[in-house]
C-alpha positions as CSV (number, residue, x, y, z in Angstrom):
1,M,9.7,12.7,23.7
2,N,9.4,11.5,20.0
3,N,6.3,12.8,18.3
4,R,6.6,10.7,15.7
5,T,3.9,7.4,15.6
6,I,3.3,4.6,13.7
7,T,0.8,6.5,11.6
8,D,3.8,8.6,10.0
9,V,5.3,5.0,8.9
10,V,2.0,4.0,7.2
11,K,1.7,7.5,5.4
12,D,5.4,7.1,4.3
13,G,4.6,3.3,2.9
14,L,7.0,1.9,4.9
15,C,4.7,-0.3,7.2
16,T,5.4,-4.0,7.3
17,G,2.4,-5.3,8.9
18,C,4.3,-7.0,11.6
19,G,2.1,-6.0,14.5
20,T,5.1,-4.9,16.8
21,C,3.6,-1.4,17.7
22,V,0.5,-3.2,18.8
23,S,2.2,-5.2,21.7
24,M,4.6,-2.3,22.7
25,C,1.9,0.5,23.0
26,P,1.8,1.3,26.6
27,K,-1.9,2.7,26.1
28,N,-3.4,-0.2,24.0
29,A,-4.2,2.4,21.5
30,I,-3.4,0.6,18.3
31,K,-5.0,-2.3,16.3
32,L,-4.0,-3.8,13.1
33,E,-6.9,-3.9,10.3
34,I,-6.9,-5.5,6.8
35,N,-6.6,-2.6,4.0
36,E,-8.9,-4.4,1.6
37,A,-7.8,-2.4,-1.4
38,K,-4.0,-3.3,-0.5
39,G,-4.5,-6.7,0.8
40,I,-2.0,-6.0,3.6
41,Y,-2.5,-5.3,7.6
42,E,-2.0,-1.7,8.6
43,P,-2.1,-0.2,12.0
44,E,-4.8,2.3,13.1
45,I,-4.3,4.6,16.2
46,D,-7.2,5.5,18.7
47,K,-6.5,9.3,19.2
48,T,-8.5,9.3,22.3
49,K,-6.0,6.9,23.7
50,C,-2.8,7.8,22.3
51,N,-0.2,10.2,24.3
52,N,2.2,10.5,21.6
53,C,4.9,8.7,23.6
54,G,6.7,7.4,20.1
55,I,7.1,4.1,21.4
56,C,5.4,2.5,18.6
57,Y,7.7,4.5,16.0
58,D,10.8,3.5,18.1
59,V,10.1,-0.2,18.0
60,C,8.9,-0.2,14.4
61,P,11.1,-2.1,11.9
62,G,9.3,-0.5,9.0
63,H,11.2,2.9,8.8
64,S,14.7,1.5,10.2
65,V,16.6,-1.4,11.2
66,N,20.0,-0.7,12.5
67,F,21.8,-3.9,11.1
68,Q,25.3,-2.6,12.3
69,S,24.3,-2.1,15.9
70,L,22.0,-5.1,16.3
71,N,24.5,-7.5,14.9
72,K,27.1,-6.3,17.4
73,K,24.6,-6.5,20.3
74,I,23.3,-9.8,19.2
75,F,26.4,-11.5,17.8
76,G,29.1,-9.3,19.0
77,K,30.5,-8.4,15.6
78,P,29.3,-7.1,12.2
79,P,28.7,-9.8,9.6
80,K,31.8,-10.9,7.2
81,N,29.4,-12.3,4.7
82,Y,27.1,-9.4,3.2
83,L,24.9,-12.1,1.7
84,I,24.0,-14.3,4.5
85,G,25.0,-12.3,7.6
86,N,26.6,-13.6,10.6
87,F,26.5,-17.5,11.1
88,L,28.4,-20.3,13.0
89,N,27.5,-23.4,10.5
90,V,25.2,-24.0,7.5
91,Y,23.4,-27.5,7.5
92,I,21.0,-29.4,5.4
93,G,18.5,-31.2,7.6
94,H,15.0,-32.4,8.4
95,S,12.6,-33.8,11.1
96,A,13.3,-37.4,12.2
97,D,9.6,-37.9,12.5
98,R,8.4,-38.9,9.1
99,N,4.8,-37.8,9.9
100,I,5.8,-34.4,10.8
101,R,8.2,-34.1,7.9
102,Y,5.4,-35.0,5.4
103,K,2.7,-32.8,6.7
104,S,4.8,-29.6,6.9
105,S,6.1,-27.1,4.3
106,S,9.6,-28.4,3.7
107,S,11.2,-30.6,6.4
108,G,9.3,-30.3,9.8
109,L,12.5,-29.0,11.2
110,I,11.1,-25.7,13.0
111,T,8.1,-28.0,14.4
112,Q,10.7,-30.5,15.9
113,L,13.0,-28.1,17.2
114,L,10.2,-26.3,19.1
115,I,9.0,-29.6,20.5
116,C,12.5,-30.7,21.4
117,A,13.2,-27.2,23.1
118,M,9.9,-27.6,25.1
119,N,10.5,-31.3,26.3
120,K,13.9,-30.0,27.4
121,G,12.5,-27.1,29.4
122,I,14.3,-24.5,27.2
123,I,11.0,-22.8,26.6
124,N,7.5,-22.9,28.0
125,G,5.8,-21.7,24.8
126,A,6.4,-20.6,21.2
127,L,5.0,-17.7,19.1
128,V,3.7,-19.4,15.9
129,T,0.7,-19.0,13.5
130,R,-2.2,-21.0,12.2
131,M,-5.0,-20.4,10.0
132,K,-8.3,-19.2,11.7
133,K,-11.0,-21.8,12.4
134,N,-13.9,-19.3,11.9
135,K,-11.9,-17.6,9.1
136,P,-9.7,-20.1,7.4
137,T,-7.9,-17.8,4.8
138,E,-7.0,-15.2,7.6
139,P,-3.8,-16.1,9.7
140,E,-4.0,-16.3,13.8
141,S,-0.6,-15.8,15.7
142,F,-0.7,-17.4,19.0
143,V,1.3,-18.6,21.8
144,A,1.6,-22.6,21.6
145,R,2.1,-24.1,25.0
146,S,1.8,-27.8,24.0
147,E,3.2,-30.2,21.3
148,E,-0.1,-30.5,19.9
149,E,-0.5,-26.7,19.3
150,I,2.7,-26.4,17.9
151,I,1.8,-29.2,15.3
152,E,-1.3,-27.2,14.5
153,A,1.0,-24.2,13.2
154,M,2.8,-26.3,10.8
155,G,3.3,-25.2,7.2
156,S,3.8,-21.9,5.4
157,K,1.4,-19.0,5.3
158,Y,1.5,-17.3,2.0
159,C,-0.1,-14.2,3.1
160,P,0.4,-11.2,5.3
161,V,1.0,-12.4,9.0
162,P,0.9,-10.0,11.9
163,T,3.0,-12.2,14.3
164,N,4.1,-9.7,16.7
165,I,0.8,-8.4,18.0
166,M,1.1,-11.6,20.3
167,L,4.5,-10.2,21.9
168,K,2.1,-8.7,24.4
169,E,1.2,-12.2,25.8
170,I,4.9,-12.9,26.1
171,I,5.2,-9.8,28.2
172,K,2.4,-10.8,30.4
173,S,3.5,-14.3,31.0
174,G,4.9,-15.8,34.1
175,K,8.1,-14.3,35.7
176,E,10.2,-17.4,35.0
177,E,8.7,-18.5,31.6
178,K,10.9,-18.3,28.3
179,F,9.8,-18.6,24.8
180,A,10.7,-19.0,21.1
181,V,9.6,-16.8,18.3
182,V,8.9,-17.8,14.8
183,G,8.8,-15.3,12.2
184,L,9.8,-13.5,8.9
185,P,12.6,-11.3,8.7
186,C,10.5,-8.3,9.3
187,H,9.1,-9.9,12.5
188,I,12.4,-10.9,13.9
189,H,13.5,-7.1,13.0
190,G,10.6,-5.8,15.2
191,V,11.4,-8.4,18.1
192,R,14.9,-7.2,18.2
193,K,13.9,-3.7,18.4
194,A,11.3,-4.3,21.1
195,E,13.7,-6.3,23.0
196,M,16.2,-3.4,23.0
197,L,13.4,-1.1,24.5
198,N,12.0,-3.7,27.0
199,P,14.6,-5.8,29.0
200,K,11.7,-8.0,30.3
201,L,11.1,-9.3,26.7
202,K,14.6,-9.6,26.1
203,E,14.9,-11.9,29.0
204,K,11.8,-14.0,28.1
205,I,12.6,-14.8,24.4
206,V,15.5,-17.2,24.4
207,L,15.1,-18.4,20.7
208,H,14.5,-16.5,17.4
209,F,13.5,-18.8,14.6
210,G,13.6,-16.9,11.1
211,L,12.3,-17.9,8.0
212,F,13.7,-17.3,4.6
213,C,11.4,-14.8,2.8
214,G,11.4,-13.3,-0.7
215,H,8.1,-11.4,0.1
216,A,4.9,-12.0,1.9
217,P,2.1,-12.1,-0.5
218,N,-0.9,-10.0,-0.1
219,F,-4.1,-11.1,0.4
220,L,-5.3,-10.1,-3.1
221,G,-3.4,-13.1,-4.5
222,T,-5.3,-15.6,-2.4
223,M,-8.9,-14.0,-3.4
224,I,-7.8,-14.4,-7.1
225,L,-6.8,-18.0,-6.7
226,L,-10.2,-18.7,-4.8
227,N,-12.0,-17.0,-7.5
228,K,-10.3,-19.1,-10.1
229,L,-11.2,-22.1,-8.1
230,K,-14.9,-20.6,-7.9
231,L,-14.9,-20.8,-4.2
232,K,-16.1,-18.3,-1.6
233,V,-14.4,-17.8,1.9
234,N,-17.8,-18.7,3.5
235,N,-17.9,-22.2,1.7
236,I,-14.2,-23.1,3.2
237,A,-13.9,-25.2,6.2
238,K,-10.2,-25.6,6.3
239,F,-7.3,-23.9,4.3
240,N,-3.5,-24.7,4.1
241,Y,-1.3,-23.2,2.0
242,R,1.5,-25.8,1.8
243,G,2.1,-29.5,3.2
244,N,1.7,-33.2,2.1
245,G,5.3,-33.9,1.0
246,W,7.7,-31.9,-0.7
247,P,7.4,-29.4,-2.7
248,G,3.9,-29.9,-1.4
249,Q,0.6,-28.7,-2.5
250,M,-2.4,-26.5,-1.1
251,E,-5.4,-28.2,0.4
252,I,-8.5,-26.6,0.7
253,I,-11.5,-28.5,2.5
254,T,-14.8,-27.1,1.5
255,K,-18.3,-27.5,3.0
256,K,-19.4,-28.8,-0.5
257,R,-20.7,-32.3,-1.1
258,K,-19.6,-32.6,-4.4
259,E,-16.2,-31.3,-3.9
260,P,-15.2,-31.6,-0.3
261,R,-11.4,-31.2,-1.1
262,K,-9.3,-29.2,-3.6
263,V,-5.7,-29.9,-4.0
264,I,-3.5,-27.3,-5.8
265,P,0.4,-28.2,-6.6
266,L,2.9,-25.6,-5.4
267,W,4.1,-24.3,-8.4
268,T,0.6,-23.6,-9.7
269,L,-0.2,-21.9,-6.4
270,W,3.0,-19.9,-6.1
271,N,3.4,-18.8,-9.7
272,L,0.0,-16.8,-9.2
273,I,0.3,-15.9,-5.5
274,G,4.1,-15.2,-5.6
275,S,4.0,-13.2,-8.7
276,P,4.8,-9.7,-9.1
277,F,1.2,-8.8,-9.1
278,F,0.8,-9.5,-5.2
279,Y,4.0,-7.6,-3.8
280,S,3.8,-5.0,-1.0
281,S,6.0,-1.9,-1.9
282,R,7.4,-2.3,1.4
283,C,8.9,-5.7,0.3
284,L,10.8,-4.3,-2.6
285,M,12.7,-2.2,-0.1
286,C,13.7,-5.0,2.0
287,I,17.4,-6.3,2.0
288,D,16.9,-9.1,4.5
289,G,15.6,-12.5,2.9
290,L,17.5,-14.7,5.3
291,A,16.3,-13.3,8.6
292,E,19.9,-12.3,9.6
293,L,19.1,-11.4,13.1
294,A,17.5,-14.8,14.2
295,D,19.4,-17.3,16.1
296,I,18.5,-19.9,13.5
297,S,17.4,-19.2,10.0
298,F,15.4,-21.9,7.8
299,G,14.2,-22.0,4.4
300,D,13.6,-24.7,1.3
301,A,16.8,-26.4,-0.1
302,W,16.0,-26.0,-3.6
303,L,19.0,-27.7,-5.0
304,P,19.6,-30.3,-7.7
305,E,20.6,-33.1,-5.6
306,L,17.8,-32.8,-3.5
307,K,15.2,-32.7,-6.5
308,K,14.1,-36.4,-5.9
309,D,13.3,-35.7,-2.0
310,S,9.7,-36.2,-1.9
311,L,9.5,-35.5,1.9
312,G,11.6,-32.3,2.1
313,S,14.7,-31.0,3.6
314,S,15.8,-27.3,4.9
315,L,18.7,-25.2,4.8
316,I,19.6,-23.9,8.2
317,I,21.8,-21.2,9.1
318,S,23.0,-21.7,12.6
319,R,23.9,-17.9,13.8
320,S,24.0,-18.0,17.6
321,T,25.7,-20.3,20.2
322,E,22.1,-20.6,21.4
323,G,20.8,-21.8,18.2
324,E,23.7,-24.0,17.6
325,K,23.4,-25.5,20.9
326,L,19.8,-26.4,20.3
327,L,20.5,-28.0,17.0
328,L,23.4,-30.3,18.3
329,E,21.0,-31.4,21.5
330,C,18.1,-32.2,19.4
331,L,20.4,-34.1,17.0
332,K,22.0,-36.0,19.8
333,D,18.5,-36.9,20.8
334,D,17.8,-38.4,17.1
335,M,15.0,-35.9,16.9
336,I,16.6,-34.3,13.8
337,K,19.0,-35.0,11.0
338,L,21.5,-32.7,10.0
339,K,24.5,-32.7,7.4
340,K,26.9,-29.7,7.2
341,T,27.1,-27.9,4.2
342,D,28.6,-24.9,2.7
343,W,27.2,-21.2,2.9
344,E,27.3,-21.2,-0.8
345,K,24.6,-23.8,-1.0
346,V,22.3,-21.2,0.5
347,V,22.9,-18.8,-2.3
348,E,22.6,-21.4,-5.0
349,A,19.3,-22.5,-3.5
350,Q,17.9,-19.0,-2.9
351,L,19.5,-17.4,-5.7
352,K,16.8,-15.2,-7.3
353,M,15.4,-13.9,-3.9
354,L,18.9,-13.0,-2.6
355,Y,19.3,-11.3,-6.1
356,I,16.2,-9.1,-5.4
357,K,17.2,-8.4,-1.9
358,K,20.7,-7.7,-2.0
359,K,21.0,-6.0,-5.6
360,T,17.9,-5.0,-7.0
361,S,16.3,-3.5,-3.6
362,F,19.2,-0.9,-3.6
363,G,17.5,0.9,-6.6
364,A,14.2,1.6,-4.1
365,N,15.5,4.9,-3.1
366,K,15.1,6.1,-6.9
367,L,11.6,4.6,-7.0
368,F,10.0,5.6,-3.7
369,R,9.7,8.8,-1.9
370,R,10.9,7.2,1.4
371,V,13.1,4.1,2.1
372,P,14.0,2.5,5.4
373,E,17.3,3.3,6.9
374,Y,19.4,0.1,7.5
375,H,22.6,1.5,8.7
376,I,24.8,-1.0,6.7
377,T,28.4,-0.8,5.5
378,Y,27.7,-2.3,1.9
379,N,25.8,-1.3,-1.1
380,I,25.9,-3.4,-4.1
381,A,25.1,-1.0,-6.7
382,P,21.9,-1.6,-8.9
383,N,22.3,-1.5,-12.9
384,L,19.6,-1.1,-15.5
385,I,18.4,-4.4,-15.3
386,D,17.9,-4.2,-11.6
387,Y,15.7,-1.0,-12.1
388,L,13.9,-2.8,-14.8
389,L,13.1,-5.5,-12.6
390,L,12.2,-3.3,-9.7
391,I,9.7,-1.1,-11.8
392,Y,8.2,-4.4,-13.4
393,I,7.3,-5.5,-9.9
394,Y,6.2,-2.2,-8.7
395,L,3.9,-1.6,-11.7
396,N,2.3,-5.0,-11.7
397,S,1.6,-4.7,-7.8
398,K,0.0,-1.5,-8.5
399,I,-2.5,-2.4,-11.4
400,A,-3.3,-5.7,-9.5
401,R,-5.1,-3.4,-7.0
402,S,-7.6,-2.3,-9.7
403,I,-10.9,-4.5,-9.5
404,I,-11.0,-4.4,-13.1
405,I,-7.4,-6.1,-13.3
406,R,-8.3,-8.3,-10.4
407,K,-11.4,-9.8,-12.5
408,L,-9.3,-10.1,-15.7
409,L,-6.5,-12.0,-13.4
410,S,-9.5,-14.2,-12.1
411,N,-10.8,-15.2,-15.4
412,L,-7.4,-15.6,-17.5
413,P,-6.1,-19.0,-18.0
414,N,-2.9,-19.6,-15.9
415,S,-1.1,-20.4,-19.0
416,L,-1.7,-16.7,-20.1
417,I,-0.4,-15.4,-16.9
418,D,2.4,-17.2,-16.9
419,A,3.6,-16.3,-20.6
420,Y,3.2,-12.4,-19.4
421,L,5.5,-13.2,-16.6
422,L,7.9,-15.4,-18.8
423,P,10.4,-12.3,-19.7
424,Y,10.6,-11.2,-16.1
425,Q,11.5,-14.6,-15.0
426,I,14.1,-14.9,-17.9
427,L,15.7,-11.5,-17.1
428,L,15.7,-12.3,-13.3
429,S,17.3,-15.7,-14.0
430,K,20.1,-14.5,-16.1
431,A,20.9,-11.5,-13.8
432,S,20.9,-13.7,-10.8
433,H,23.4,-16.1,-12.1
434,K,26.0,-13.1,-12.3
435,L,25.6,-12.8,-8.6
436,L,26.4,-16.5,-8.2
437,K,29.5,-16.1,-10.5
438,N,30.8,-13.2,-8.3
439,I,30.0,-14.7,-5.0
440,D,33.4,-14.1,-3.4
441,K,33.2,-10.5,-4.1
442,H,30.3,-10.2,-1.5
443,T,32.5,-11.4,1.5
444,K,35.3,-9.9,3.3
């Protein structure tokens, strides 16, 4: 019997807040609560129910993800490309439905593929996330069973999302039902680990859609943004982080008659919420920004040739035969548009994120008392610049937990915050371009 529980993961600072432990606990002894000081979800165990079976620890992706073993089980081989993982093809694409494409974050492709898979009977539902109606600034994961519900979940959520708490609904579903799961890399890690332990879950989940992720900003960033806008949560009727064309904008529908709608451009939003102030420590230790264990991975195509694209396109990494088959079937039915491209385009479009994930993160073992075990065969040694970047993010994320600093950030003009962050951005930009120049060194 494994006497370790998810509590040990939280104590070690390794919890991702994914929610896998909640669904897999046989005693229903775990719930996720928002840690207000950190702005993240953390699990709590009801000790009167817990029998110390250790299942919550075994399925947790926070303390370990055996990439070597999981790649072999999922794809039949270890990855040859250390930067983007196992893949069959790389595409640039978007939904063929102009309305879906416009209202989504970047291309509407995930929404369209889920609708396509449901129409074809490949899936009966999809685990997705929307914002709560009664608490519009908090996410709500659910199993969508109709086209309308899938569309309701469109758009990015730049906050912690405990997607995997709803795996329990998939486990309890009808015997013949099949599902897709949409999540960040850490969610997909948790799903894959849970599937290894629960054959029923593995049989039911037939598609894993992974989202590119640099880090999931904590809730503190959103709260500071609302403070800057002089908005209180109870005055918000609807809250969307991103949509309405590309690169998109935040839209807030308020209960105020004088200002019923507020719109914030993406860069204004992300320069604050996505800044080093609102990292979780666990995100700094993550080496997977491209959801390498998914069937298909999706992310923004930040490429020069697409800068005039006002509707949005995505980069798509097809990793499994199931994922590739779905893409080609939906393409044949003219529900999506795809164009093949080279894997180097992924690196070009996601360069800064990949630099942090594939180089800087390896310095985490010098900064933190505990780090995750990944069981990988590569290690791109960090240098002094990497340590400086890592320490800069870590220290700023720490000071942002202070009530005084949060008040300061709430009242400072965005231009001053941008100026403070500029040296970090310049250093990261220069360092990451070296990775692009030496791209061939990171493939076998």
